[in-house]
N, C-alpha and C positions, 0 to 999 in steps of 0.2 A: 864550331862546336862539330868533333868529331859524329860522323853518323853511327856509330854503337853505344855512344854516350846519352841518343835519345829510345833506345831500347832498351826493352829487359832482358835480362840473360838467364836471371834464377827467381822463380815464384814458386813461395811458400808461405804458411800461417801458421806461425807457434801460438796455440793459445794458452792462455794466461789467463782466463776467463773460466767462470763458471755457471756463465748462464747466456753467454751469447751461441747464438743458433745459425747464426749466418755470416758472413763477413766479406765484404768484395776488396777485392786486392786494389792496393790504390796504382793505378796506372797512370797517372797526373796524363793523359792524353799522349801517353809514349805507346809505342809498338811494340812486338814482342819478336825475337829475332829467330828465325831458321836454326836449331841447335841446341835452344835455351833449356836449362835444366827448371823441371814442375817437382816439388816434392811432397806427395800427399800424406800424410802420416796418418797413422791407425784411429779409427772413430773419425774420420773425415772426405769428403769426398770433392772432388774440385770438378768445377762445372763453367765450359768457356759459351758467352753471350753476344752473339753478334745482332745490333740491329735490335735488339729486344727479341731476338728468338736462341734459343737455346739449343748448341751444338753440339757439343764433343762433351762426353761426362767421365773424371777418371773417379779409379776407386785407390785402394793405399797403395804406396810403390813411390817410384823415382824413375821419371822419365825423360826422354830426349825427345823435344817436340820436333818435328817433323812434317813434312805433306802428309807423311802415309800414314799417321796416327793423327790426323785430324781429318777424316775424310769428310765427316759432317760441313766445318768450318773450311774445307774448300769451295764444295755445293753452294757456299752460301755469299762465296763471291769474297771473303774475306781477308785471303791470301794472297799476296802479290810478290812482283819481285823486282829488286832494284842490285845495277851491280852484280846481278848471278846468284844474289841471294834472295829469300825468300822470307817475309814478313807476314805478321800476323796481324791484324785490327781487331781486338776483341776482348772484351772485359772477362775478369776471371772473378769466378765468386766459391768461396769457400762452405761448403754446410759439416757440422759439427753433429755425428752421427752418435755420440755416446747416448746413454741414460741421463734423463736430466730425474732427478729422487726427489720423495721429500714436497711434492708441491702441494699446498692447501686447497682446499674447497670447503664449499661453506654455503648454504643456505641464507641469502641477504634478506628475504622475505619467506613467511610459515608455506610450506607445502599442503593444501588442502586434497583432504583423506575420507573419504567415504566407508565408513568403520562399521562392520557387521556389529559390534557388541554398543560404541559410544557413537553411533550417526555418524556425522558430517563433523571430523576432527580438524585440525591445521598443526603440525608436526614441523620442526626443523633438524638439522644434519649438518655433520661436518665431519672431516675427515682427509684423507690425503690418496697423490695419485703420483704413478711416477709414468714417463712418457719417452719414445725417443723417434730418432728418424728413420723412417722405413724406405722412403722412396725421395732421394733427394729435388731429383728434375719435377716431381707431380707437386713437391713441399713451395717450389720456386714459381710453377705456374700459378699454384694458387696462392700464395699467401707472401712470398718475398717482396715481389715486385723489381723496384729499382732502388730499394733502400740499398745506403751503404753498409749496414749492420742490420742485425736482428734480434732482440733478444726472447727470453723465455718472458720477460715481464710483457713485450707486446703480443704476447699471442696468450700470455696467461687468461687474461678476462673473456676470452674468444672458449679457449678449452673449459672452463669454467660452469659455460652458461651454455655448451652443450652437455657436460658431465648434469647437471642440476634437469635439465631438460628428460633426460636419459632415466635419471631416477625417477621423477615425478611418471612418465609413461610407464614405467616398470612396474610402480606401484599400483596406476590404475588399472595394467593388464593382469598381473598374478591377483588381484584380489584380496591380499594378503591383510589381515587385522592386524592393528596394531600390538596386541599382544603376542602374535605370531613374528611380529618383523620383529620387536625386541629381541626374541628368544631363537631369531635365524638369520643372524644379522650375516655370516661368512655365506650362505646360501643366496643369500639377496643380495651379496659384495658380485658373487660370481652369474648371476644372472643381469646386473648392471654391466659389467666388463662383454658381456657375449651381447649387448644390443647395443653400446657405444661404440665396440670394438670396427665395427665398418664405417660409422662418421669420420674415425681418426681415422681411417685407411684410406679416405677419401682427398685428404687432403695430405697425406705423405708420410701419415705418423703412424706408431702402432702403441697403443698406450698396455704398459707393462705390467703396471700394479695400481689396483685400484681397493680402497679402504675406507668402508664406513667406520668412524670409531665411536658415534656416539648421534641416539637418537630423541632428541625430548620432546617430552609433550604439553600442553599445557597444562596449567596447577590444579582446575578442574577434573580432569582426564587422569592423572596423576594420583590425587586422590581417591578417587573412584576404584583405581587398582589397586590402591592399597585395603580398600574399604572388602572390595572382592576378594583379598590375598586371606584378608582375617576372618573372614565368613566360610572360605574355605577351609581354614583350621577349626573352626569349633561348630562346625555342620553337625557332628554327632551329639553336640550339648545347646544346641539353642536352647532349648526350653529354660536350662541352668542360667545361662547367659541373658536372657530375656529378665530373669527374675532378678537376678543381680544389679542389672541395669535398671530397674524400677526401683532397687532397692534403695541403690546409689543417687538414686535422684529425688527421693524422697530425704533421704539423709542430708543433702545437701542442701533442699531444702526448709528442713530442721533445723541445720545449722545459722543460716541465715534468718535470722528473729525480726527484721525490720522488714526484709523480702517476699519471699516468694511463702514463706510458712504463713506469715501473716496474712498474709494474700488468701490462700487458704480457709484462713479459718472466718474472716472476715466474708468469704463466697461462700461459707456454710458448707464448705469441702473436706474439714479436718478430718471428720468423720468418717469420708469415702476413703480419704488417703490411705486414713489410720487401718480398716478394712483393704485396701487394696495390699499394704505391706504385710499383712498378718496373713493375707492367702497365698502371697509369694512364699513365705516360710511355713507355712499351712501345708505346700505341695512339696517343697521338700524335706519336712518333716513327715508326711505321712508315704513319701518315696522310703524312706529310710526304715519308718517301721514297717513298710510291706519286704524290703528285702531280711530285716529280720525275722520275721515271720516266718519267712520261707525255709529260712536258714533254720529255725528251730523245730518246723515239717521236716528233718532229714536225719536220719541214724548210720551209725559206720558198721561197717564186716568187721564183725568179730575174728575174721583171719585176717585180713590185709588191712582193714581199715579203713576202705575206701566209704565215702561219704554216699548214701542214697536214701531214695525216700521211705518214710517208713512203712507203706505197703509193700515195698521191695520182698519179695521171697529167695528170690536169687540174688548176691553180688554181682553189679556191671564190670567191675575188673576182673576180679578172679573167677567168677561162676561159683562160688561157694554158696552151699544148700544155707538160708538162714537159719538156725537152731534155736531151739526156743528157750537158749540162753536171753538170757535178760542184758543189757548194756546201754548203757548213757547215751541218751541222744545228743551229746555235746560234745565229750570228749571219746566217744569210743569202747571206754571202761567198761569189762564184764561186772556185772552186779548182781548180787545175790535177788532170787527174788524174793518180791515180798517189800523190797528195800527201802527207805522214802526218799533219799540221800544218795549223791553218788561219790563212794567212798576217796577219788582222786582230785573231783573239782568244784565238789560241793553242790553240781547242780540239782534241786528239788526234782524229784522223780512222776 
């Protein structure tokens, strides 16, 4: 067998995968001959390793391998000579530095949150993130080891655990409430990226994008949020709302002849229930009567028609002095003195 057949002369990696993070070039016990060609494509880094120690690192480009561009490999004693030719004894790893997008994450178990509005609650969240290799040498030292290939799936569980841990710590440190968290997801995203970024850098990675797509609460908390929203809408009509709910309850009891209504009668509560219903509508009726009474105590300016108190001497809109002319208190029409009815609207004067 010829000596050259035992050596590699062309070293390259044509990546046709979508999730391969690192790949060890198959040397099959062969050595590398001086002058061999190394091709490193865009979004790749080539790393030479001798006896478990990282030596020279090459970025994108085409290289002719010689002792002058392998200084660290030479220092480790990986280069030797035979027949006036130098040979290299090393393993070559290619690391993919492209961006790995749309990686899924989610909380396998709920995160406990102490909320200022609802007390201690448990929430779940899920979303996506993207990352890429920022330092291939650190990644090699911290995670890759001696595996012949390393996929995103091999590291995904570890990255997810870092993300979930960071989200939990960020929630605890920020002390944001459940309502604020749901309303400000983008700001919370930025906080999480800032906190988890350093952890990714420590293993040679960079988190490019992080998105919280949804935060879900227990059913009881969601119901409380809905009720609080409804109360906010009805805040200025709470009296009317309470009366309506009481009337609805009594109406439901009346329709259920064999149930609640019969129980009311049997317990001697029928009369009280009727009184409560009458009182509820009486309050509404009284409020309407008061409104009509206020309207009856008003009169109109004979010049501009503005509404004013019957005791007013000047118009609050135009400033005109109220003349001795009589005017209809309802429509403002001028009427003759001594008239008993308004000629326009028929109101009794």
